[in-house]
N, C-alpha and C positions, 0 to 999 in steps of 0.2 A: 781562356786565352785563345787568340786566333790560331788556327792550325797552320803549321808550316807545310808548305807544299813543294813538290818537285815539278817545275814547269819546263816545257819544251818550247822554245821560241824559234819560229821559222820565218826568215825574211832575207831577201837578197841584198838589202841595204845594211852594210856593216855598222853605220852610225845608229840606225834604228835599233839594231840588235844590242849594241853596247849600252844605249840609253835605257832600253827596257830591262836588260839584265841588271843594270845598276839599281834601277828603281825597285825591282822585285827583291834583290838581295838586301837592300836597305830596309825593306819591309819584313825581312826575316825569312824569305823564301829562297829555295835553291833553283837556279836557272841554268839550263843547258841550251846553247845556241847552235843554230844550224842554218845554212844559207840556201838550201834547196830541198824540194819535196822528196826526191828519191832517198837522199841521205836521212831525212826525217823518218821515213818509213823503216829504214834499216835500224835506226836507233829504237824505234817503237817495238821492234821485234825482239830486242835484246834487253831493253831497260823498261822500268815501270815509271810512268809519269802520271801525275794527278790531273794535269790539264795541258792542252796544246794551244798556243796562240800563233796563228799563221797568217802571213800576208796572202792576199788572193792573187795578185798579179806578180808572177815571178817567171824568169826565163825557164824554158823547158816545160815543167809541169806546174800548173797553177794550184792555189790553195783548194779550189773546188775539186780538182782532180785528186789531190791528197785526201780530201774527205771521202771521195768515192772509193779510193784504194783502202782506206781504213775500214769502211763498211764491208767491202768485198772480202777483206782479210779477217773479218770477225773481231776486229780490235774495238774495244768499248771505251777507249780513252776519250773524255769529252773535249771538244774543240771549239774555240772562239776564232772567227775569221775577222781579219782587219783589211781594209782597203781604202786607198785614196781615190779610187775611181768607182765608187759604189753606185749601184742603181737598184731600183726596186726588183727587177727581174733576177739580178744576181743574189739579192738578199733572200728572195722567195725560194730560189733553187737551193741555196745553202741551208735554209731552214728545213726544207723537205728532205734533204739528205741527212739531217740530224745535227746540224751545227747548234751549239748551245746559245750562241749570240753572234751578232754581226755588228762590228764597230767601224766607224768612219775615221780616217785620218784627217787632220792632225789629232793625235790622241791626248786626252787629259789623263795624267798619271793618277789622279784621284779617282776618276771614273773607272779606269782600268783596274785599280786595286779593288774597288767595290765589286766589279764584275768577277774578279778572281775569287773573292770571298764568298760571293753568292754561289759560284760554281762549286766551290769546296763544300759549302753547306749542303747543297743539293746532293752531292756525291756522298757525303756523310749520312744523310737521311736515307739514301738508297741502300747503303751498306748496312745500316741499322735495321732497315726493313727486311732486307734479305736474311740477316742473321736471326731476326726475330721469327721469321717464317720457318727457318731451318730448326730453330730451337723448339718452337711450338709444334712443328710438324702438322699444321692444320690440314694440309692437302696431301699428306704423305700416305702412300699405299704401303701397309705394313704386312709382313708375312714372308716366310721363306719355305713354306711347305710346297708340295708338288703342284697343288691347284694354283697358288699364287705365282709360282715360277712360270707356269704355263701362261697365265694371264699377262704377266709382265712382258714375256717374250712376244706375245701377240700385240701388245701395246707398242712396243718398240718397232715391230714390223710395219704396223699400219700408220704410225704417227707421221712418218716421213712422206707419206703419199697424200693425195687428195681424195682417197676412197671414202665413200660414205659409210659410217659405222653406226650400227644399231646395238645399243648396250642393253642387255637383258638381265634381269635378276629380281629377286624378291625385294620388297621394301626394306631399306636399311642396309643393303649389301655394299653401298658405296658407288653407285652409278655416276654421280657427279664427280667424285674423286677420279674415276677412270677417265671421264671426259676431260677434266683438267690436265691429267697426265698426258693424254694424247695431244692436247693443245700445246703444253709446255715443251714437249719433245718434237714439235712440228716446226716447219719453217715460218709459221705464223706466230710463233711464241712471243714476239716483241709487240704484237698488236693485241687488241682487246679480246677477252673471253667473256661473252655475255650469255646469261642464262634466262630461260623462261619456263616456268612450270605450267604446262597446259591445263593441268587439273585445278590449278589455284586461281585462274583468271576467268571471270564470268564470260559466257559465250558471246555476249553482245560487245565485250571490250577487247577480245583477243585479236581482232583484226587491227585495231588501233595500236595495240601493244606490239604486234609484229611489224606492221608496215608504217606506223606513224599516222599523223593526221595534220591537216592544214588548219589554220586559225578559222574558227567559225564553222568547221565541218559538221558539228552537231552541238546540241545544247551542252554547255560546259567546256567546250573547246576554246578557251580564251587565248591560247597561243599555239604556235606551231609546235608539234611534238615529233621528235625523231623516233622511229620504231626500232625494235631490237636489231633488225637487219642492218639499218644504217649505223647504229651504234657499234656494231661488230665489224664494220668495214675493214677489210684486210685481215681480219682475225677469225674467230670461231664463235658460232652461235650454237648453244646447247639447248635443245628442246626436250625437257624432261616430261615424262608421262605423255608421250605422243599418242598413246592409245586412247587418251581421254579428250583429244581434240575433236570439236564438233565436225561432223561430216561436211557441213557447208564450208568450213575453213580449210578442210583438207584439199579441196579442189584449187583454192587460191594458193596454198602452199606449194602444191604440185607445179603450178604455173611458174612460181618464182624459182623453184629448183630447175625447171626446164629452160627458162628464158634468162635467168640471172638478172631480173628486173623486179622492182617493187613499185607500187603506186600508192601514195598516201591516201587515206580516207579524205575525200573532199578535194583531192588533187586531180590535175588533168594531164599529167605527163609522167611517163615511166622514168624511174631512176635506176641506173645501173649499180649493181652491188657485187662485191667480190668477197664472199663469205663461205667458209666451210661449215656445213651443218652436220652436227652430231645429234642423234636422238637416243632416247632411253624409254623403257617402259617395264612395269612389273607384270603386264598383261600378255596373254598369248595373241600376238597380232594375226597369226594364221587363222585362229578361231574367230577373231573379230571380222576378218575378211569373209569367212564363210557365213557369218551372221549379218553381212552387209552393214556392219557398224564401222568398217574401215575400208577405204578405197583400195581396190586391188592394184591400180596403177601407181598410187603413192607407195604402197607396200613394196613394190618392186624397185621403186626409186631409192628408198631409204634402207632396204634390207640387203645391202651389198656385202657387208662384212659384219656378221653378228658376233658380238662378244658376250659370252655367258658368264656372269659372275656367280661363283659358288656361294651357297648360303653358309653361315658361320658354322652350323653343325657338321658340315663336310670339311672343315678346316681345323681338326683337332691339334695338328702340329703347330698352329699359329697362336694358340691361346696365350701361352706365357709371354710371347713377344708383344701381342696386342695389349694385354693387361699392363705390362710394364710401360709400353708406349703411352697409353691413355693416362696412366698414373703420373708420368712425367709431365704430360701435356696439361692435365688439370692443375697440378701443383704450380707449374710455371705461369699459367694464365691467371691464377688467383694469388700468386706470391705466397703460396703455402709451402711448408716443409714437405719434401718428397718422402713418400712412404713406400715401404717394400711390401710385396704380397708373398706370404708364406706359401710353400709348395702345396700344402693341403688346401689353402684358399683357392689357388689356381685350379686344383683338381676339382674342388667343389663347383667352381664356376663352369668348368668343362662339362659337368654332368647335366646342366640345365639345357633345355631344348633351344632357347634363343629365337623365339618367333620374330623378334624385332631385329635380329641379326647384329651386325657390328654397331649400329647406332644404339641399340638397346644395351649392348655390353659397355659402350662408352658411358652411358648414363648411369649404369650400375656402379662402374668404377668411380665415377665422380661422387656418387652418394656414399660409397665406402670411404673414400679419402676424406670427405667432409665429416662423417660421423665418427670415424675411428679416433680414439684418444691416444692410441699407442703408435709407435714408429713402424710396427709390422702388423699387417691385416691378416686375421686368422680365418679359418674355415667357419668357425662359429659366427663370426660377424657376417660372412657371406650368406649363411643360411638365414640370418635375420632380415636381410634386404631383398633376397630373391623372391619373386612372386611364387605363390603356391601353384603347382601344376595340378590341374583337376584330373581326377581319375575317370577313366572312360572304358567301359567293358568292350565297346566296339573297337577301340583302338588298341586294346590289349594292355591298358595301364594297370598299375598295381592298385589294390584296395586294402592296404594295411595288413595283408595276409589273412583276412577274414576267411576267404574261401579255403585256405589251406588248413583251417582249424575246424572244419565242419564237413559233414557228408561221409560217404563210404571211404574205405581205405583207398580204392582206386581213384575216387574223386579228389581226395586229399592229396594223393601222390601227384596227380595231374596238375592240381592247383599249385603245389609246391614247385614242380618243375617249371611251370609257367612264370611264377614269381622270380625264380632264380634266373631264368633266361632273360626276362625283361630287365632285371637289375644289371646283368652283365652287358646287355645290348646298350643300355643308356650309359653305363659307366665307360664303355669303349666307343661312345659316340657313333654307333651303327657301323663300326669297322668290323665286319663279320669274320674276317680272317683272325683278328685278335680275339674275338669272342669265342670262336671255335677252339683256338689254342688254349685260352684260359679254362675252358670246360673239358678239354681233352677229347674233342669231337672232330670228325672230318667235316669240312665246310659244307659238303653236299648233305651230310647227315643233319647238320644244324638247320639248314633250310627246311628239310623234311619235318624235323621236330617242330619248328615254328608253325608250319602248315597244320600239323596234327593238333597242336594246342590252340589253334585259332588266332595266332599272332599275326596281324596284318602289318607288315613292315612299312608298306607304302603309306598307310593311314597314320601310323605312328610317327613317321617322319614329318608329316604336315604340321605347320605351326598352328597354334591355337587361333 
């Protein structure tokens, strides 16, 4: 059935208002009438409407000015403008300001009703899309521990500015999610968010991908192609793995950041662009600069506000929240029944080192939800799907207690102490204060004991 809508009709001609209101009410819609733009703005601040139909030429404030006021006030109600004195310039301006449509008088009731139905259909699709995104949480940053609270506060602080942000973190920590969060909280959020993974594009194609190309610029260029900068006009361009960009391209990117202009491959004139550039990398850019693998001048351009993402092993407080979130997400995306994770299952997941970070955790949760035949997932099921962690004497890993069962008494005692320490360190996810408390040791004594037993905490923390 067609959706019933609440419409706001704005026109200084009472006959037009009466005629439109009658037509819409006969079609099953509710119509509120108003004869001037300032009054319409007052109504919009206190009532909810599905659509506005407004005349353009009115005494005092025009329909175009009403549209500008709506935009400035942050009101998202869609608007269709109507005019008996329409011209191309007026229509173009209305469209640029966000008008859904522009109709000329005299109005056809049939066409007007079709326009309203189309507007309602579009609004419904947008609502459904928004609800779906909220339900699936595809781009949601999850976690309430200290590390995530700090990160979210930094995102809020930098999003409102035009400051260049360099997002740093291991693979799988969610660098693109952070970039999207910055974009969505920024004044550019209504415009495009465009991404390019610099490590995934061949060196010979990256210039065309970034700046575009003209038809015939090279073999295979059968048509003009808009590059990522032009696609992101007015919005945000996210350059992932910037540390893998070829040095020859770094100079061209630097020029764009300095001049605000791009030139398509095969083109002969610069094109102005208004784009916020966010970058990310899992590599140490300062080391790359020292190795002459990354331009120092570009480094200083992009490394204005570094955001460091914590690896998953440093976020033990977020495990239960992340596991529940991914479980809901996977179930919703596949129309599966939602499954609960038992407390011992979450504890078992927490013990693993997670070299692939949040991305790896999400994959493991999906595997568990798919394979489990019960409503609740257990620790035994978790152990079946987790990768086996290889033992390494150099990193102080366990070796099934073999060393504790051979050698002299002193050697066996030392091996047993080492085994116990390693187990507690992993169980508490390297939170040394908790390890010390569990073993009844002073924190300083714990570090000395690790040193005596040859436990290299730094190596142990490194992902496989």
